[in-house]
C-alpha positions in Angstrom: -16.6 18.1 -6.2 -13.7 17.5 -3.9 -13.0 15.1 -1.0 -13.5 17.9 1.5 -17.3 17.4 0.9 -17.1 13.9 2.4 -16.8 14.5 6.1 -19.5 17.2 6.3 -21.8 14.8 4.5 -21.5 12.1 6.8 -21.8 14.5 9.7 -25.0 15.8 8.5 -26.4 12.3 7.8 -25.3 10.9 11.4 -23.8 13.6 13.7 -23.6 11.1 16.5 -22.4 8.1 14.8 -18.9 7.1 15.9 -16.5 8.3 13.3 -12.9 7.4 15.0 -12.2 4.8 17.5 -8.9 4.0 19.4 -8.9 0.2 19.7 -12.5 -0.6 21.3 -13.2 3.3 22.7 -14.8 5.8 20.5 -12.6 8.8 20.0 -15.2 11.0 18.3 -18.5 11.1 16.6 -18.8 12.4 13.0 -20.1 15.7 14.5 -17.4 16.0 16.9 -14.9 15.2 14.0 -16.3 17.6 11.5 -16.1 20.3 14.1 -12.4 19.5 14.8 -11.4 19.3 11.2 -13.1 22.8 10.6 -11.2 24.3 13.5 -7.8 22.6 12.4 -8.4 23.9 8.8 -8.9 27.4 10.2 -5.7 27.1 12.4 -3.6 26.0 9.1 -5.0 29.0 7.1 -4.7 31.6 10.0 -1.9 30.8 12.3 0.3 29.1 9.9 -0.7 31.3 6.9 -0.9 28.6 4.3 -2.7 29.3 1.1 -4.8 27.1 -1.1 -2.4 24.6 -2.7 0.2 24.8 0.0 1.8 21.5 0.9 1.4 20.0 4.5 3.6 16.8 5.2 2.5 14.2 7.6 5.2 12.1 9.4 2.9 10.5 11.8 2.2 7.0 13.2 -1.3 5.8 12.9 -3.9 7.8 15.0 -6.9 9.9 14.8 -4.8 13.0 14.4 -3.7 11.7 11.1 -7.1 11.4 9.7 -8.0 14.9 11.4 -5.2 16.7 9.8 -5.7 15.0 6.5 -9.5 16.1 6.2 -8.4 19.5 7.5 -6.3 19.8 4.5 -8.7 19.1 2.4 -11.3 21.4 4.1 -8.7 24.2 3.8 -7.8 23.6 0.2 -4.2 22.3 1.2 -2.3 19.4 -0.2 -1.4 16.6 2.2 2.0 14.9 1.9 1.6 11.5 3.8 4.9 9.9 4.7 5.6 6.5 6.2 6.6 6.9 9.9 9.1 4.3 9.3 11.2 6.5 6.7 14.8 7.3 7.6 15.0 11.1 8.6 17.0 11.8 5.5 14.2 10.4 3.5 11.8 12.6 5.4 14.0 15.5 4.5 14.4 14.8 0.9 10.3 14.6 0.4 10.0 17.9 2.6 12.5 19.7 0.3 11.3 18.2 -2.7 7.5 18.7 -2.2 8.1 22.4 -0.9 6.3 21.4 2.1 5.5 24.5 4.3 4.5 22.5 7.4 5.4 19.1 8.7 3.1 17.6 11.3 5.3 14.8 13.1 4.9 12.4 15.9 6.9 13.5 18.8 9.2 10.6 18.5 10.0 11.7 14.9 10.1 15.5 15.2 13.6 15.7 16.8 15.0 13.4 14.1 13.3 15.2 11.3 14.4 18.6 12.7 18.1 17.2 12.9 18.0 16.6 9.0 15.7 19.3 7.9 17.7 22.4 8.9 18.4 23.4 5.3 14.7 23.6 4.6 14.0 27.0 6.2 10.5 27.4 4.8 9.1 24.3 6.2 8.0 24.5 10.0 7.7 21.5 12.1 4.8 20.6 14.4 4.8 17.8 17.0 1.4 16.1 17.3 1.1 13.4 19.9 -1.2 10.4 19.9 -4.5 9.9 21.8 -4.7 10.9 25.4 -1.5 12.6 25.4 -1.9 16.0 23.6 1.2 18.0 23.0 1.0 21.9 23.3 1.1 22.1 19.5 -1.8 19.9 19.1 -3.9 21.9 21.3 -2.9 25.0 19.4 -4.3 23.3 16.2 -7.7 23.4 18.0 -7.4 27.0 19.4 -8.3 28.6 16.2 -11.6 29.6 14.6 -13.2 27.2 12.2 -13.7 28.0 8.6 -16.0 27.1 6.0 -15.2 24.3 3.3 -13.0 25.6 0.8 -14.4 25.3 -2.7 -12.0 23.7 -4.8 -11.7 22.0 -8.1 -12.0 18.3 -9.0 -8.4 18.4 -10.6 -6.8 20.0 -7.8 -4.1 17.9 -6.1 -5.5 16.1 -3.1 -2.4 13.8 -2.1 1.2 13.8 -2.9 1.9 9.9 -2.9 5.6 9.4 -2.8 6.7 6.2 -4.2 8.8 3.8 -2.1 12.1 4.7 -4.2 13.4 1.2 -4.0 15.8 1.9 -7.0 16.4 5.6 -6.6 14.8 8.8 -5.2 11.2 8.4 -4.7 8.9 10.5 -7.1 5.8 12.2 -5.8 2.7 10.8 -7.8 0.1 13.9 -8.0 -3.2 12.3 -7.0 -6.2 14.8 -7.6 -9.6 14.8 -5.9 -11.0 13.4 -9.2 -8.5 10.5 -8.9 -9.5 9.7 -5.4 -13.1 9.7 -5.9 -12.8 7.5 -8.8 -10.9 5.2 -6.7 -13.7 5.4 -4.1 -16.3 4.3 -6.8 -14.3 1.6 -7.9 -13.9 0.2 -4.4 -17.6 0.0 -3.6 -18.4 -1.4 -7.4 -15.4 -4.0 -7.5 -13.8 -4.6 -4.3 -16.4 -4.5 -1.5 -19.6 -2.8 -0.4 -19.6 -0.5 2.5 -22.6 0.2 5.1 -22.5 2.8 7.5 -22.2 0.6 10.4 -19.3 -1.1 8.9 -15.7 -0.2 10.0 -12.2 -0.3 8.6 -9.2 -1.2 10.9 -5.9 0.8 10.3 -3.4 -1.8 10.8 -1.2 -0.9 8.0 0.3 2.6 7.5 -2.2 5.1 6.9 0.2 7.1 4.8 -0.3 4.2 2.1 -3.0 1.9 1.4 -4.8 1.9 4.5 -5.1 5.6 4.5 -6.2 5.6 0.8 -8.9 3.1 1.9 -10.1 5.8 4.7 -11.5 7.6 1.8 -14.4 5.4 0.4 -15.2 4.3 4.4 -15.4 8.1 5.0 -17.8 8.5 2.1 -19.9 5.8 3.4 -20.0 7.4 6.9 -18.2 4.1 8.2 -16.2 3.8 11.8 -12.5 4.3 11.3 -10.6 2.1 13.8 -6.9 2.6 14.8 -5.4 -0.1 16.9 -4.0 1.0 20.3 -0.8 -0.1 19.3 -0.8 2.0 16.1 0.2 -0.7 13.9 -0.2 -4.5 13.0 -0.3 -7.1 15.8 -2.2 -10.2 15.2 -3.4 -10.8 18.7 -4.6 -7.2 18.8 -6.3 -7.6 15.5 -8.3 -10.9 16.7 -9.5 -9.0 19.8 -10.6 -5.9 17.9 -12.7 -8.1 15.6 -14.3 -9.5 18.4 -15.3 -6.0 19.5 -16.1 -4.4 16.2 -18.6 -5.6 13.8 -18.3 -5.5 10.0 -14.5 -4.9 10.1 -12.5 -4.6 6.9 -8.7 -4.0 6.8 -6.1 -3.8 4.2 -3.1 -6.0 4.6 0.0 -6.7 2.6 0.5 -10.5 1.9 3.0 -10.9 4.6 0.6 -9.4 7.2 -2.1 -12.1 6.2 0.5 -14.7 6.4 1.6 -13.7 9.8 -2.1 -13.4 10.8 -3.0 -17.1 10.0 0.3 -18.5 11.5 -0.3 -16.6 15.0 -1.5 -18.9 17.8 -4.6 -16.7 18.3 -6.0 -17.6 15.0 -6.7 -21.0 16.2 -9.3 -20.1 18.5 -10.4 -16.7 16.7 -14.0 -16.0 16.1 -14.0 -14.5 12.5 -17.9 -13.8 12.5 -17.2 -9.8 12.8 -14.3 -9.9 10.1 -16.1 -8.8 6.9 -13.3 -8.3 4.4 -9.4 -8.5 4.2 -8.4 -6.7 1.3 -4.8 -7.6 0.3 -2.2 -6.3 -2.2 1.0 -4.5 -2.4 3.1 -7.7 -3.3 2.7 -11.1 -4.3 0.3 -13.6 -2.6 1.5 -17.1 -2.9 -1.2 -19.7 -3.7 -0.5 -21.9 -0.8 -0.8 -18.8 1.5 -4.3 -17.5 0.3 -5.5 -21.2 0.4 -4.5 -21.7 3.8 -6.0 -18.1 4.9 -9.3 -19.0 3.4 -9.3 -22.4 5.1 -8.7 -20.6 8.5 -10.8 -17.7 8.2 -13.3 -18.3 5.5 -14.1 -16.5 2.3 -13.3 -13.0 3.3 -10.5 -12.1 1.1 -10.5 -9.8 -1.8 -7.3 -8.9 -3.8 -6.3 -5.5 -5.3 -3.6 -4.5 -7.8 -2.5 -0.9 -8.0 0.2 1.6 -7.7 0.9 5.1 -6.2 0.4 6.2 -9.7 -3.1 4.6 -10.0 -4.0 4.2 -6.2 -5.1 0.9 -5.2 -7.3 0.8 -8.6 -5.8 -1.1 -11.5 -7.5 -4.7 -11.0 -9.5 -6.5 -8.3 -10.3 -10.1 -7.6 -13.3 -10.1 -5.5 -14.6 -12.6 -2.5 -17.0 -13.8 -4.8 -14.4 -14.8 -7.3 -12.3 -16.3 -4.4 -15.3 -18.6 -3.9 -15.5 -19.9 -7.3 -13.7 -23.1 -6.6 -15.7 -25.3 -9.1 -14.4 -23.0 -11.9 -12.2 -24.9 -14.3 -9.8 -22.3 -14.4 -9.9 -21.4 -10.7 -6.2 -22.3 -10.0 -5.1 -19.8 -12.7 -7.4 -17.1 -11.6 -6.5 -17.5 -7.9 -3.0 -16.8 -9.2 -3.9 -13.6 -10.9 -4.7 -10.3 -9.6 -8.3 -10.2 -11.1 -9.9 -8.0 -13.6 -9.7 -4.4 -14.5 -11.8 -2.1 -11.8 -14.6 0.1 -13.1 -13.4 3.0 -15.1 -9.9 1.6 -15.8 -8.6 0.1 -19.2 -5.7 -2.4 -18.8 -3.6 -3.6 -21.7 -0.4 -5.5 -22.3 2.3 -4.1 -24.7 5.4 -4.8 -26.2 8.6 -2.6 -26.2 7.1 -0.4 -28.8 3.8 0.2 -26.8 2.1 -2.1 -29.3 -0.7 -4.3 -27.7 0.0 -8.0 -27.8 -2.5 -10.8 -28.1 -4.1 -12.5 -24.9 -1.8 -14.8 -23.3 1.3 -13.1 -24.4 3.8 -11.3 -21.9 4.3 -7.7 -22.0 4.2 -4.6 -19.7 1.1 -3.6 -18.0 -0.5 -0.3 -19.4 -3.3 1.4 -17.6 -5.7 4.2 -18.5 -8.7 5.9 -16.4 -9.7 8.4 -14.1 -7.8 7.1 -11.0 -4.4 7.5 -12.8 -2.3 10.4 -11.4 -2.1 13.6 -13.2 1.8 13.3 -13.2 4.8 13.5 -11.1 5.5 16.4 -8.9 8.1 18.8 -10.3 9.4 16.0 -12.7 8.1 16.6 -16.2 10.6 14.3 -17.8 9.5 11.2 -15.6 5.8 12.2 -16.2 6.1 12.2 -19.8 8.1 8.9 -19.7 5.7 7.2 -17.6 2.4 8.8 -19.0 3.5 8.4 -22.7 0.7 7.8 -25.3 -1.9 8.4 -22.6 -1.3 5.4 -20.8 0.3 4.6 -17.3 3.4 2.4 -17.9 3.7 0.4 -14.7 6.8 -1.2 -15.1 5.2 -4.6 -14.3 5.2 -7.6 -16.6 2.1 -9.6 -17.0 -0.4 -11.6 -19.1 -4.0 -11.1 -19.9 -6.0 -14.1 -20.5 -9.1 -14.1 -22.7 -11.5 -13.4 -20.1 -9.7 -10.2 -18.7 -7.8 -11.6 -15.8 -4.3 -10.2 -15.4 -1.5 -12.3 -14.0 1.7 -10.5 -13.0 5.0 -12.1 -13.6 7.4 -9.5 -12.0 8.8 -6.1 -12.5 10.5 -5.6 -15.7 13.7 -4.9 -13.8 13.6 -8.1 -11.9 13.4 -10.6 -14.6 16.4 -12.9 -14.9 17.8 -13.8 -18.4 20.0 -16.9 -18.1 21.3 -18.4 -21.4 18.9 -16.4 -23.4 15.8 -17.6 -21.5 13.6 -15.4 -19.3 13.2 -16.5 -15.6 10.8 -14.9 -13.4 11.5 -14.8 -10.1 8.0 -14.9 -8.7 7.5 -18.2 -10.4 10.5 -19.7 -8.5 9.5 -18.2 -5.2 6.1 -19.5 -5.7 7.9 -23.2 -5.8 10.0 -22.4 -2.9 7.2 -21.4 -0.8 6.0 -24.9 -0.9 8.7 -26.2 1.1 7.6 -26.4 4.8 10.8 -25.2 6.0 10.7 -21.8 4.2 9.3 -18.7 5.9 10.1 -16.3 3.3 12.2 -16.2 0.1 13.4 -13.8 -2.5 15.0 -14.6 -5.9 17.4 -12.6 -7.8 19.7 -12.8 -10.7 23.4 -12.6 -10.2 25.9 -11.8 -13.3 27.3 -15.0 -14.7 30.4 -15.1 -17.1 28.9 -17.9 -19.5 25.0 -17.6 -18.9 24.6 -13.9 -18.5 22.8 -14.3 -15.2 22.4 -17.2 -12.7 19.5 -17.6 -10.1 20.2 -17.0 -6.6 17.7 -17.5 -3.7 17.6 -15.8 -0.3 15.8 -18.1 2.1 14.5 -17.3 5.6 14.1 -20.8 7.3 11.5 -21.2 9.8 14.1 -22.6 12.3 17.7 -23.7 12.3 18.2 -26.3 9.9 14.7 -26.4 8.9 15.5 -26.2 5.1 18.4 -28.1 3.5 19.8 -27.3 0.1 18.9 -30.7 -1.0 15.3 -30.6 -0.2 14.9 -27.0 -1.7 16.4 -28.4 -4.9 14.0 -31.5 -5.0 11.1 -29.1 -4.7 12.4 -27.0 -7.5 12.9 -29.8 -9.8 9.8 -31.2 -8.9 7.8 -28.1 -10.3 10.3 -26.3 -12.6 12.5 -26.7 -15.6 16.0 -27.4 -14.5 17.2 -24.1 -16.0 15.1 -22.2 -13.5 16.3 -23.8 -10.3 18.7 -21.6 -7.9 22.5 -22.2 -8.6 22.8 -20.8 -4.9 20.8 -20.6 -1.8 21.6 -18.1 0.8 20.2 -18.5 4.2 19.5 -15.2 6.2 17.6 -14.4 9.2 15.5 -11.6 7.5 15.0 -10.1 4.1 15.9 -6.4 3.8 12.8 -4.3 3.4 11.7 -0.7 2.8 9.4 1.3 5.0 6.3 -0.4 3.2 7.1 -3.8 3.6 8.5 -4.4 0.1 11.7 -6.6 -0.3 14.7 -4.7 -1.6 16.1 -6.7 -4.2 18.6 -4.0 -5.0 20.2 -4.8 -1.6 20.1 -8.5 -2.4 21.7 -8.0 -5.6 24.2 -6.0 -3.9 25.0 -8.6 -1.2 25.1 -11.3 -3.9 27.7 -9.5 -6.0 29.8 -8.8 -3.0 29.7 -12.5 -1.8 30.8 -13.5 -5.4 33.9 -10.9 -5.4 35.0 -12.2 -1.9 35.2 -15.9 -3.2 
């Protein structure tokens, strides 16, 4: 069984049901989408001469063509390599070269930039694919071939090359098999949320990442896939589409949830059509999720995963969000939930030995969703998957009931005077200050203490947060040694294409500022 079976199955069950929509408008039914996908698959195999296993890169903004080409790759036995449309042209070029992609389908605005950086990759052809309503000649050519039958592949064949965000070096390509993504699909409907055929998913986050991965369980259920006309996340547009489409789910980073509930449109929004907001991909601070639930109701589910175990390590369901009378509710709300179905999670020390419940260690994961390895990187594969367990690089604690609380990435822990300080703990406290919009905490080398705590703060407006009041909040909730020794006020925090804060850049800036003192 491969992912190629999902679309024909949905089309057979309901050929006239809407499959893709752009904003409020239906773009295609399942019958039409299946026909287009079979034709695109024939073009990829025929005109472009791509043999089974060949890689096809997608450097595309969110749109129907993204899903059609993704499904066409599976139909033809090819391996899609989705890339975030916000990457730098040099990052695109690196991934194209490293993956050995034979074809790159790109949005017109990106095609020229990629062409300028990928001239030394002669085996990769570039194809401009326009958005809805403005088909490029190349896109029309994709539909000029002959449809082909679904390729009979194997469950362990590669189905998605997921390139990591590369915050500390070159990105690595996690090889996700059909088996991995089908396991993710089963875990979603068991542990995250149920899906009915008359539900829909809104792709407001990049489809090259979590939102696109969650297209798979919704495709399996025959649900509608909705792409915003903007192609991205706009809170006002989200609320408009919630009014139009019933049973709506969307995946959001915690920063997106925060922007959603702080937008003026939220005050008058009618959330009845909003079924579920699945959040993950970064720390959700306790105050933010409580405010979100107060404004939009019990419509939130949390997941924890990595590209190496796509969207599938732990989950904290809507039902668990609603258990406000549980004696350990506050601790559970601060967690990322329990291991999803088919996944084992344990906490290990530096020697990979399991530590008792309540003790800190590295989060290790095993199960069907875990990648088969890194593309063309056997050393990193062996290191990350040693002993048969995925070593996530995250530090966490499992309680006696199996709830996992993440502390930080192992590389981000600050050691000051021999004591461990977890940046997330300090960030949680700083977020309590009404003048703080965003913050990030790092460690900076210190001659006497080893490291000292530095907080970068984005204030809500000029003079919104004074150092004295920030210190007061920290001292009211933290041990004195954990409070920041310096506050740096900035207009924005540096982030990568996936919205993750680049603490490496903050460390660089902190070191530069210290050297210039």
